[in-house]
KOLKOLZA-395938 format. One record per residue (C-alpha): y, z, x; residue in one letter. Coordinates in pm, 1 decimal, decimal comma. Example, Ala and Ser with C-alpha at 12.3 -4.5 7.8 and 13.67 -1.06 7.14 Angstrom:
BEGIN
        y        z        x residuo
   -450,0    780,0   1230,0       A
   -106,0    714,0   1367,0       S
//
This chain:
BEGIN
        y        z        x residuo
     -2,8     25,8    -23,7       M
    248,1    106,2    267,7       R
    129,7   -246,7    462,8       F
    231,9   -433,6    152,5       F
    571,3   -284,4    127,3       L
    644,1   -309,8    478,8       Y
    567,6   -719,5    374,6       K
    753,0   -684,2    121,4       L
   1090,4   -509,3    269,5       K
   1049,0   -775,9    550,8       E
   1077,2  -1055,0    320,4       R
   1348,4   -928,2    137,0       V
   1515,7   -874,9    471,1       N
   1469,9  -1271,6    540,4       K
   1712,8  -1306,8    211,4       L
   1961,3  -1007,4    271,5       K
   2183,5  -1182,2    474,8       A
   2225,9  -1495,0    276,3       P
   2227,1  -1302,2    -53,1       M
   2494,9  -1116,9     17,2       L
   2712,1  -1374,3    139,4       T
   2654,7  -1557,7   -153,9       I
   2695,9  -1266,3   -384,2       S
   3029,5  -1182,3   -205,1       T
   3191,5  -1528,6   -208,6       W
   3043,1  -1589,2   -597,2       A
   3256,3  -1292,6   -664,9       A
   3561,2  -1395,9   -489,6       F
   3571,7  -1718,5   -719,8       F
   3474,7  -1586,4   -975,6       L
   3751,3  -1359,8   -938,3       S
   3989,2  -1631,2   -903,2       L
   3889,9  -1809,2  -1194,8       V
   3913,0  -1529,6  -1415,6       T
   4310,6  -1423,2  -1317,8       I
   4354,4  -1800,7  -1382,1       L
   4196,5  -1758,0  -1677,1       L
   4366,5  -1470,1  -1810,5       I
   4731,8  -1655,2  -1702,5       V
   4687,3  -1948,9  -1895,9       Y
   4589,4  -1728,9  -2196,8       S
   4921,3  -1475,2  -2150,5       V
   5113,7  -1757,8  -2024,3       G
   5054,3  -2017,0  -2304,2       Y
   5051,8  -1982,6  -2687,9       E
   4719,0  -1951,0  -2805,1       Q
   4540,3  -2036,2  -3129,2       K
   4229,9  -1809,6  -3283,2       E
   3993,4  -2095,8  -3211,5       G
   4104,4  -2095,9  -2834,2       N
   4096,1  -1747,0  -2844,5       R
   3756,2  -1691,3  -2950,3       E
   3659,3  -1982,6  -2679,3       L
   3800,4  -1795,9  -2370,0       F
   3594,4  -1425,5  -2544,1       Y
   3319,0  -1660,4  -2483,5       L
   3378,3  -1780,3  -2154,5       V
   3475,0  -1368,0  -2036,5       Y
   3161,5  -1244,5  -2204,8       K
   2996,2  -1490,8  -1994,8       A
   3156,3  -1415,1  -1659,6       I
   3112,7  -1042,4  -1709,2       L
   2720,6  -1127,8  -1685,5       I
   2793,0  -1284,5  -1415,5       T
   2971,5   -994,9  -1266,0       F
   2678,5   -736,0  -1369,5       A
   2405,9   -984,5  -1199,6       S
   2643,1   -969,1   -872,3       I
   2667,4   -607,6   -880,3       Y
   2267,2   -577,8   -959,3       S
   2162,5   -771,4   -653,7       I
   2420,7   -531,7   -413,7       R
   2304,1   -211,8   -540,5       I
   1904,8   -369,7   -524,7       I
   1991,6   -460,1   -153,1       I
   2187,0   -146,4   -109,1       D
   1860,4    102,0   -253,2       I
   1624,2    -94,5    -48,2       L
   1813,0    -71,9    279,9       Y
   1991,0    291,8    243,7       E
   2332,0     87,0    315,5       N
   2530,0    425,9    111,5       R
   2795,8    228,0     15,9       R
   2691,6    161,3   -357,8       S
   2897,2    397,2   -510,3       G
   3170,5    191,6   -626,5       K
   2934,6    -62,6   -682,1       D
   2721,7    162,6   -932,8       W
   3077,8    208,1  -1128,3       F
   3138,7   -160,2  -1173,8       S
   2812,2   -186,6  -1293,4       L
   2851,4     80,2  -1547,2       F
   3140,0    -32,0  -1673,1       L
   3001,1   -372,0  -1727,0       I
   2708,1   -261,2  -1923,6       F
   2929,3    -26,7  -2123,6       N
   3154,1   -351,6  -2219,2       L
   2891,5   -547,9  -2270,4       L
   2759,5   -323,9  -2529,9       Y
   3066,9   -331,9  -2715,2       I
   3161,8   -697,9  -2697,4       V
   2776,4   -817,0  -2796,7       Y
   2769,6   -568,6  -3087,5       D
   3146,0   -592,5  -3180,6       I
   3050,6   -647,1  -3545,3       K
   2840,8   -316,8  -3592,4       I
   3043,4   -132,5  -3324,7       F
   3391,8   -308,6  -3513,3       G
   3265,8   -231,6  -3867,4       E
   3149,2    142,5  -3744,1       A
   3479,4    236,5  -3583,3       F
   3726,8     17,9  -3780,7       N
   3793,8   -160,8  -3424,5       I
   3982,8   -528,1  -3454,0       P
   3892,8   -848,3  -3261,8       F
   4171,8   -835,4  -3074,8       I
   4113,3   -484,7  -2931,4       Y
   3769,5   -540,3  -2803,1       N
   3990,1   -895,6  -2655,7       Y
   4190,8   -682,3  -2465,8       R
   3990,2   -459,9  -2333,6       L
   3762,5   -717,3  -2236,9       L
   4066,7   -876,8  -2032,9       I
   4165,6   -556,4  -1885,4       L
   3793,3   -444,8  -1749,2       V
   3787,5   -811,2  -1593,0       L
   4116,7   -784,8  -1456,7       S
   4034,5   -497,1  -1288,2       Y
   3675,8   -621,7  -1134,8       I
   3899,0   -940,7  -1045,7       S
   4140,8   -705,2   -857,6       I
   3939,7   -504,1   -648,0       V
   3710,7   -807,3   -523,8       E
   4046,4  -1024,6   -422,8       L
   4155,4   -703,4   -255,4       S
   3843,3   -635,2    -85,5       S
   3843,7  -1002,6     21,3       A
   4225,8   -965,7    164,7       V
   4100,4   -636,5    399,9       I
   3815,7   -869,4    516,1       D
   4068,6  -1137,8    633,7       I
   4281,7   -856,0    754,0       I
   3980,0   -679,4    965,1       S
   3952,1   -984,2   1177,7       R
   4202,9   -955,9   1451,8       S
   4476,0  -1110,8   1287,4       L
   4880,0  -1049,5   1433,1       H
   4985,2   -758,0   1171,6       P
   5336,6  -1018,0   1127,2       H
   5169,8  -1297,4   1009,8       L
   4992,1  -1058,2    745,4       I
   5298,8   -935,0    620,4       F
   5487,8  -1232,2    641,7       V
   5169,3  -1432,9    465,2       T
   5123,7  -1171,0    210,2       S
   5451,4  -1204,4    114,7       F
   5443,3  -1608,2     85,8       T
   5158,6  -1587,6   -116,7       I
   5293,2  -1325,8   -410,1       I
   5613,7  -1482,5   -426,8       I
   5432,4  -1839,9   -471,1       I
   5168,8  -1697,1   -760,3       V
   5561,4  -1505,3   -879,8       G
   5686,6  -1852,6   -905,0       T
   5360,5  -1973,8  -1103,1       S
   5414,5  -1676,6  -1358,1       L
   5770,6  -1751,7  -1424,6       L
   5743,6  -2115,5  -1517,6       L
   5489,9  -2022,7  -1784,1       L
   5584,8  -2160,9  -2126,0       P
   5528,2  -1759,0  -2264,2       N
   5780,8  -1640,7  -1970,8       S
   6105,0  -1801,2  -2049,5       T
   6302,8  -1883,6  -2399,1       Y
   6391,4  -2282,3  -2321,7       Y
   6170,8  -2337,5  -1952,0       G
   6311,5  -2334,0  -1612,6       I
   6359,2  -2527,8  -1308,2       S
   6125,8  -2501,1   -980,7       F
   6426,8  -2400,5   -795,4       T
   6549,9  -2115,7   -999,1       D
   6169,5  -1992,9  -1084,5       A
   6130,6  -1959,2   -660,5       L
   6479,7  -1804,7   -649,9       F
   6399,1  -1556,1   -922,5       I
   6017,1  -1486,4   -787,6       S
   6181,9  -1444,0   -401,8       T
   6458,3  -1234,1   -505,9       S
   6208,4   -991,5   -723,7       A
   5957,9   -981,1   -482,7       T
   6197,6   -920,8   -200,3       C
   6395,8   -638,6   -402,6       V
   6708,7   -796,3   -353,1       T
   6855,4   -897,8   -696,2       G
   7060,6  -1198,1   -693,6       L
   7005,2  -1380,9  -1028,5       S
   7053,3  -1795,0  -1030,5       S
   7033,0  -1805,8  -1379,3       I
   7142,0  -1562,9  -1660,0       P
   6839,3  -1319,1  -1621,2       F
   6872,2  -1145,6  -1970,4       T
   6903,3  -1498,8  -2159,2       E
   6671,2  -1689,7  -1988,8       T
   6352,9  -1466,0  -1980,9       F
   6143,5  -1304,2  -2285,8       T
   5957,7   -952,1  -2242,4       T
   5681,1  -1154,8  -2090,0       T
   5886,8  -1278,4  -1802,4       G
   6073,4   -947,2  -1757,6       Q
   5733,6   -765,7  -1707,8       I
   5665,0  -1028,3  -1445,8       V
   5948,1   -983,5  -1272,8       V
   5912,6   -618,4  -1286,3       L
   5536,5   -662,0  -1181,6       A
   5702,5   -861,2   -876,5       L
   5956,3   -604,6   -792,5       I
   5685,3   -328,7   -801,3       Q
   5477,0   -484,4   -579,8       I
   5767,2   -625,6   -321,5       G
   5871,6   -286,4   -305,0       G
   5549,7   -143,3   -187,1       L
   5429,2   -423,6    -28,8       G
   5165,2   -631,8   -109,8       V
   4904,7   -516,3    203,0       I
   5007,5   -158,4     61,0       T
   4840,6   -221,6   -302,6       I
   4587,6   -430,1   -235,3       T
   4462,0   -162,6     39,3       S
   4496,9     71,0   -207,9       F
   4231,2    -85,2   -437,4       F
   4031,5   -203,7   -195,6       A
   3958,5    112,4    -10,2       L
   4011,9    340,1   -347,6       F
   3760,0    145,2   -537,8       F
   3509,3   -106,8   -248,4       M
   3462,1    187,0     94,2       G
   3494,4    142,2    401,9       D
   3696,6    -82,9    671,8       I
   3658,5   -145,2   1001,4       T
   3844,8     24,6   1290,0       V
   4048,6   -301,0   1366,8       Q
   4133,6   -355,6   1040,7       G
   4227,9      1,5    978,3       E
   4445,9      6,7   1287,4       Y
   4620,7   -332,7   1145,2       V
   4711,4   -186,9    797,1       L
   4847,3    112,2    963,1       K
   5066,0    -48,6   1165,2       D
   5163,3   -283,2    873,4       I
   5234,1    -14,6    620,3       I
   5376,1    327,0    835,6       S
   5373,2    241,1   1201,8       G
   5153,6    563,2   1235,9       N
   4776,4    530,7   1369,6       R
   4708,8    843,0   1367,7       S
   4679,3    925,1    993,1       S
   4469,3    848,3    740,4       K
   4475,9    526,1    598,1       L
   4326,6    594,5    259,0       L
   4517,8    929,3    272,9       S
   4861,2    766,3    357,6       L
   4756,1    506,6     85,3       L
   4735,8    783,2   -175,9       L
   5089,0    928,6    -49,4       K
   5222,2    605,6   -123,6       I
   5115,1    543,0   -450,6       V
   5105,8    903,7   -609,5       L
   5499,1    964,4   -502,5       V
   5654,6    629,9   -544,3       T
   5438,8    638,6   -950,9       F
   5535,6    997,7   -987,4       T
   5922,8    951,1   -832,4       I
   5928,2    604,4  -1083,5       E
   5800,0    819,6  -1404,4       A
   6076,2   1107,9  -1359,1       I
   6362,1    867,6  -1287,2       G
   6237,6    632,5  -1605,4       A
   6228,2    977,4  -1856,9       L
   6545,0   1138,2  -1699,6       F
   6724,1    768,3  -1756,1       I
   6555,5    755,0  -2118,9       Y
   6672,6   1102,3  -2181,9       L
   7067,4    991,2  -2071,8       S
   7049,1    636,7  -2250,3       T
   6884,1    634,6  -2536,9       H
   7151,2    770,1  -2757,4       N
   7385,1    488,0  -2647,1       H
   7152,9    134,8  -2652,8       L
   7153,2    -81,8  -2919,4       D
   6778,1   -151,7  -2915,6       M
   6466,1    -56,3  -3083,1       S
   6284,0    275,8  -2949,2       Q
   5997,0     64,1  -2780,5       G
   6350,7   -168,2  -2582,1       E
   6483,2    186,3  -2477,1       K
   6108,2    265,5  -2273,1       L
   6143,8    -83,1  -2189,5       F
   6508,6    -38,6  -2049,0       F
   6412,2    306,7  -1868,1       A
   6061,6    239,1  -1684,7       V
   6226,4   -120,2  -1544,8       F
   6581,8     64,1  -1424,0       H
   6397,9    335,6  -1294,5       S
   6158,8     76,6  -1070,5       V
   6423,3   -127,5  -1009,6       S
   6581,5    143,2   -881,3       A
   6357,7    320,8   -675,0       F
   6231,4    -39,0   -505,3       C
   6615,2   -101,4   -406,4       N
   6606,3   -434,7   -634,0       A
   6917,3   -442,2   -816,7       G
   6784,7   -611,5  -1127,4       F
   6834,9   -519,4  -1504,4       S
   6799,9   -634,0  -1863,2       T
   7136,0   -596,5  -1960,0       L
   7321,4   -883,8  -1949,6       P
   7656,4   -717,9  -1711,9       Q
   7386,2   -536,4  -1499,4       N
   7486,4   -135,9  -1522,5       L
   7856,6   -277,1  -1604,3       S
   7766,7   -308,9  -1975,6       D
   7995,5   -137,7  -2164,0       P
   7755,0     45,8  -2296,4       Q
   7708,9    233,4  -2022,1       I
   7971,5    272,6  -1837,0       T
   8081,4    578,5  -1911,8       H
   7720,0    749,4  -1939,8       I
   7800,0    974,9  -1551,6       A
   7444,3   1105,0  -1579,3       P
   7261,8    747,2  -1594,0       L
   7471,7    634,7  -1245,4       Y
   7366,8    973,5  -1066,1       L
   7002,7    949,7  -1182,0       I
   7013,6    556,2  -1036,4       V
   7167,8    687,7   -728,5       S
   6895,2    919,4   -668,9       F
   6677,1    653,6   -685,8       L
   6807,7    432,7   -483,6       I
   6809,7    697,7   -164,8       V
   6463,0    815,0   -217,3       S
   6313,0    463,5   -227,9       G
   6586,6    400,5     74,0       G
   6549,0    632,7    298,1       I
   6142,1    540,8    367,0       G
   5786,5    706,3    327,3       F
   5758,2    837,8    651,1       P
   6083,9   1051,5    602,9       I
   5986,9   1118,6    295,4       F
   5698,1   1285,0    325,6       F
   5816,5   1476,2    625,1       N
   6103,3   1577,1    353,1       I
   5826,2   1723,2    132,6       I
   5636,7   1902,1    405,8       K
   5907,4   2104,7    504,8       I
   5973,7   2157,6    141,5       A
   5659,1   2248,0    124,7       G
   5682,1   2502,6    465,1       H
   6017,9   2669,5    267,9       R
   5842,3   2713,6    -42,0       V
   5502,3   2917,3    144,4       Y
   5755,6   3061,1    384,2       N
   5936,4   3175,8     43,8       L
   5644,7   3367,3    -70,9       I
   5551,9   3523,8    237,8       K
   5936,6   3713,5    234,8       I
   5872,3   3807,1   -143,1       I
   5514,0   3892,0    -97,4       S
   5648,9   4121,9    234,8       K
   5441,9   3947,4    475,2       K
   5568,0   3787,0    811,5       K
   5665,2   3433,5    840,4       R
   5520,4   3129,9    981,6       F
   5736,8   2967,7   1241,8       R
   5652,6   2589,0   1218,4       Y
   5742,5   2392,3   1560,0       V
   5975,6   2134,7   1536,8       R
   5942,6   2052,3   1158,4       E
   6191,2   1757,2   1150,0       W
   6071,6   1390,5   1316,0       D
   6351,3   1224,9   1573,1       M
   6336,9    898,2   1286,6       N
   6372,2   1191,8    962,9       S
   6674,5   1352,9   1195,3       I
   6858,3    985,7   1227,7       V
   6774,9    801,0    912,9       V
   6904,0   1160,2    719,8       I
   7191,7   1174,0    972,7       R
   7338,1    867,4    925,6       T
   7254,5    792,0    556,9       T
   7447,0   1059,1    471,1       A
   7726,2    975,5    661,8       I
   7726,4    624,1    514,3       L
   7714,3    724,3    181,8       I
   7987,8    990,8    197,7       L
   8220,1    711,1    449,5       T
   8150,5    471,6    174,6       G
   8242,1    726,7   -147,9       L
   8622,3    811,8      8,0       V
   8676,2    443,1    114,9       A
   8596,6    314,7   -243,4       F
   8784,7    579,8   -360,4       L
   9078,2    536,1   -117,7       A
   9061,4    131,3   -200,3       F
   8986,9    109,2   -541,0       E
   9159,7    487,9   -724,7       W
   9384,9    248,0   -901,7       N
   9241,2    -85,1   -916,5       G
   8839,2   -125,2  -1013,0       A
   8843,6    258,2  -1075,1       L
   9163,3    229,6  -1303,4       K
   8975,4    283,8  -1649,3       D
   8807,3    579,0  -1505,0       F
   8847,1    963,7  -1572,6       S
   8866,2   1146,0  -1246,8       S
   8497,0   1252,8  -1250,8       T
   8389,3    918,6  -1335,2       E
   8597,6    761,2  -1041,3       K
   8390,6    999,1   -812,3       I
   8059,3    937,2   -974,0       V
   8133,1    541,2   -951,4       Q
   8265,2    571,0   -600,0       A
   7928,1    757,4   -512,3       L
   7689,6    506,6   -695,7       F
   7905,8    179,5   -561,3       N
   7876,8    373,4   -168,1       S
   7497,2    404,3   -228,4       V
   7402,2     47,3   -436,1       T
   7576,0   -159,3   -161,8       T
   7346,7    -35,4    123,8       R
   7063,3   -247,0    -56,7       T
   7044,5   -189,8   -391,9       A
   7285,5   -469,7   -596,9       G
   7344,5   -312,7   -910,9       F
   7720,2   -339,8   -964,9       N
   7867,3   -108,4  -1202,7       S
   8233,5   -292,1  -1164,6       V
   8297,9   -623,8  -1147,9       D
   8265,5   -755,0   -784,9       T
   8514,1  -1037,0   -819,5       A
   8786,2   -771,8   -945,8       S
   8754,0   -606,5   -589,3       L
   9012,9   -615,4   -327,9       N
   8965,3   -732,4     15,5       K
   8935,9   -397,5    201,6       L
   8650,8   -261,1    -26,0       T
   8510,0   -653,2     31,2       I
   8489,9   -577,5    357,9       Y
   8347,4   -281,0    326,5       L
   8072,9   -367,2    123,7       F
   8004,3   -619,7    372,1       L
   7933,4   -350,0    650,0       I
   7781,2   -127,4    436,1       L
   7504,6   -446,6    294,7       M
   7482,6   -554,2    673,9       W
   7349,3   -184,0    738,6       I
   7111,1   -136,6    455,7       G
   6853,3    109,4    471,4       G
   6606,3    301,3    666,4       A
   6269,7    142,8    833,7       P
   5974,0    157,8    630,9       Q
   6148,2    152,1    307,8       S
   6225,6    -79,7     32,4       T
   6544,6   -112,7    169,6       A
   6673,1   -436,3    383,9       G
   6968,8   -482,0    626,7       G
   6915,4   -457,6    987,4       I
   6862,5    -44,1    888,7       K
   7011,4    296,9    946,8       V
   6864,5    348,2   1273,2       T
   6932,1     17,8   1454,5       T
   7350,0     96,0   1349,4       F
   7306,1    447,2   1487,0       A
   7107,7    318,0   1790,3       L
   7420,2     56,8   1861,2       M
   7672,7    353,0   1792,3       V
   7534,6    621,9   1963,8       R
   7463,0    394,4   2272,0       N
   7808,7    241,5   2298,7       A
   7991,9    607,3   2284,3       V
   7741,2    729,3   2521,9       Q
   7810,2    429,6   2777,1       M
   8170,6    506,4   2759,7       I
   8100,6    863,4   2879,0       K
   7926,1    658,9   3158,6       G
   7539,0    795,4   3071,7       E
   7277,3    563,4   3107,5       E
   7048,7    728,7   2860,6       R
   7037,6    761,3   2496,7       I
   7009,7   1109,8   2342,8       E
   6943,5   1229,4   2015,4       F
   6870,9   1570,5   1933,3       H
   6655,7   1647,6   2230,6       G
   6506,6   1404,6   2242,9       R
   6556,9   1052,4   2474,3       E
   6531,1    733,4   2301,7       I
   6301,3    462,3   2476,1       S
   6418,4    186,1   2573,2       S
   6206,6    -12,6   2376,3       A
   6387,2    106,8   2077,9       S
   6707,2     50,5   2251,0       V
   6576,8   -314,5   2322,9       T
   6459,0   -405,0   1974,9       R
   6754,4   -272,2   1788,9       A
   6956,5   -540,7   2000,3       F
   6703,6   -770,4   1929,4       A
   6763,3   -738,2   1573,9       T
   7146,3   -701,6   1555,0       V
   7138,5  -1041,7   1740,4       F
   6914,9  -1220,7   1519,4       F
   7017,4  -1101,8   1233,3       S
   7388,7  -1219,2   1297,3       I
   7284,1  -1539,7   1428,5       A
   7089,8  -1582,3   1080,8       F
   7389,3  -1494,3    934,2       I
   7608,9  -1767,1   1124,5       I
   7344,2  -2044,8   1061,4       T
   7327,7  -1965,2    700,6       A
   7735,4  -1987,8    705,3       F
   7748,1  -2347,0    859,6       V
   7492,4  -2480,9    624,5       L
   7642,7  -2345,6    293,9       L
   7990,4  -2418,1    397,3       S
   7884,0  -2788,0    433,4       I
   7642,2  -2777,8     99,9       W
   7884,3  -2628,5    -85,8       E
   8240,6  -2702,5      0,9       P
   8403,3  -2608,4   -305,8       T
   8312,0  -2262,4   -270,0       I
   8609,3  -1997,1    -79,9       D
   8458,6  -1928,2    249,9       A
   8433,8  -1526,3    185,1       Q
   8272,2  -1558,7   -165,3       D
   7988,4  -1743,8    104,4       L
   8006,0  -1470,8    308,6       L
   7940,8  -1197,2     76,5       F
   7626,9  -1432,7   -127,4       E
   7486,1  -1477,4    283,7       I
   7515,4  -1118,2    378,2       V
   7372,7   -962,7     44,7       S
   7097,5  -1188,2     78,8       A
   6972,1  -1103,5    445,1       I
   7034,0   -767,2    356,2       G
   6831,1   -788,5     25,9       T
   7113,3   -607,6   -154,4       V
   7166,2   -849,6   -440,2       G
   7523,2   -783,3   -506,1       L
   7753,5  -1112,8   -598,9       S
   8072,5  -1243,5   -592,6       A
   7974,6  -1445,9   -889,2       G
   7886,7  -1753,6   -681,3       V
   7535,6  -1791,1   -717,4       T
   7434,7  -1986,8  -1010,7       T
   7721,1  -2244,9   -907,6       S
   7493,5  -2314,8   -543,3       L
   7327,2  -2635,6   -523,8       S
   6985,3  -2678,8   -502,2       D
   6982,2  -2671,1    -96,1       P
   7253,0  -2410,0   -109,8       G
   6965,2  -2188,0   -321,6       K
   6708,8  -2276,8    -76,4       F
   6920,3  -2157,9    182,6       T
   6947,4  -1826,8    -18,4       I
   6575,6  -1791,6    -38,2       I
   6509,1  -1819,1    274,8       V
   6787,7  -1534,9    368,9       L
   6619,2  -1280,2    116,1       M
   6275,2  -1376,9    262,9       F
   6372,4  -1299,1    587,4       I
   6605,5   -962,4    525,3       G
   6324,2   -791,1    298,3       R
   6052,5   -900,3    603,3       V
   6260,0   -850,0    869,9       G
   6450,2  -1073,1   1132,0       V
   6221,6   -949,5   1400,7       I
   5888,0   -982,6   1227,9       T
   5930,1  -1294,6   1054,8       F
   6007,5  -1492,9   1441,7       I
   5722,4  -1271,6   1556,1       S
   5513,7  -1379,5   1335,7       A
   5529,4  -1721,1   1437,6       F
   5557,4  -1638,1   1845,5       V
   5189,8  -1583,5   2006,0       K
   5239,3  -1309,9   2214,8       R
   5218,7  -1267,2   2572,0       R
   4999,2  -1027,0   2755,6       M
   5141,6   -738,8   2924,4       A
   5305,2   -853,3   3275,5       K
   5142,6   -632,2   3530,4       R
   5388,2   -744,2   3817,0       H
   5735,4   -667,4   3845,8       R
   6047,6   -822,7   4006,5       Y
   6305,4   -656,3   4171,2       P
   6565,0   -510,7   4007,7       G
   6937,1   -667,6   3976,0       A
   7261,6   -590,9   3769,8       D
   7490,4   -885,8   3560,2       I
   7834,7   -809,3   3534,0       L
   7911,8   -726,2   3195,1       I
   8315,1   -619,0   3211,5       N
//
């Protein structure tokens, strides 16, 4: 008997590799087909007969998925791979759903469940399975020693193309949309910019707005972050090389556990957005002339848009709409969300950790126990980002009040002027919401906005710009050079020369892209004022989204220029260039030193 089992296992072993390969590719292509079918059924109006046909196709796909998972589980059991837990869950889910959909008449009559709910449940489960399988495929690709920057750039390119396709669907708009405008909006949403080449609320239906909201969320979190979360949480392990690549893309910290890091990012994001949506709803529901469902969607949309620093709004005049201009709490809530998303996840986690330490010590004090001393709670990035962000916000607030007290802020009370000044100081650096008419601002305010937009937010955040750390290094380097000091020091730490080099390279390439785009737009848009063009360019590369009112007037070449700038601004100028340049091996030799005359 043992001999027979041994021979059987030996024969199956020869089929193991091809069976796993076939099942993997079958699941991948089946997932793609499923997603395309779901998109088609959502994007086009469906007659009752078509829906029933789709229902039969979905059931057939479900049975195929059940067969694939069964094969995987059998192989795992025979060879004790211990990775079948997630497959068991998926198979359990499928068999339960098959019971429901095949006994729909009995099940529906017993529990009085309409056909449409079973249909939607089927789509929901198939969407889950397809997303998990596609995410797993992405992780497999990443696990093959690819350049992290190329993966990052490619992931955003793919989601922009998908977003463009979804926005071109008939159900996404009221009267249709051109390819250029669909690409523009998809890029603007995915790159969390907020510029719009067409009237947003007048063009997109609720379906279209949900697509834009999804693109904002994916773009804010990062495509790789989301796919990695799905793949690891629902599918299992990853190679060491793949884990290192993912950590480089997501946080730049190789010491943390990947799944733990992803869980923190996802949980913190959705928790803050949920709290933000609740407070936005509470502060606005008595002021908006909308249905209850529309008010809830308004709250969720603006909370996500604010935290992801996107700047899109469902109101025709953005946040300068007369319905909300005097709701001061709304602007404070949105400002908090913008700052939370703009300081970066590593800094946010550092703040949470320190807050936990403070609470722990407070409990110790209350219980009359000895406090615990933590060594160097604040890391260097947190110190630089928080201090620089606070200085920029305060500077912008004071300057905006000084420049616009009797200008754009003349119709507000004194308290509202301070709130509006704070809001504009915060949103200008990367979010792009506007509570005042940008075209009515005086020239000094415009110049202030240009500087703040160019600087942007923090690294590893939803913000754009050259980043506050780069700006801080520039200023610190200038000050210490004037003092005759050769090293850049922050808070008892010496900054590495690599960080300084990267900072100045970022500044150089950012200015180079701005100048190039300005020259091109000046040629393609001769009728538009040069200052307005510059404002549009800096807003795009800083992924801010503020506009002097010329976005809708741009020609197609002008729109494509802004699209490229938004993309470069989101992925980062250094990342964008590095993705297409092959890295050289580190040189083992060094040449003799030499000084170059600067001044």
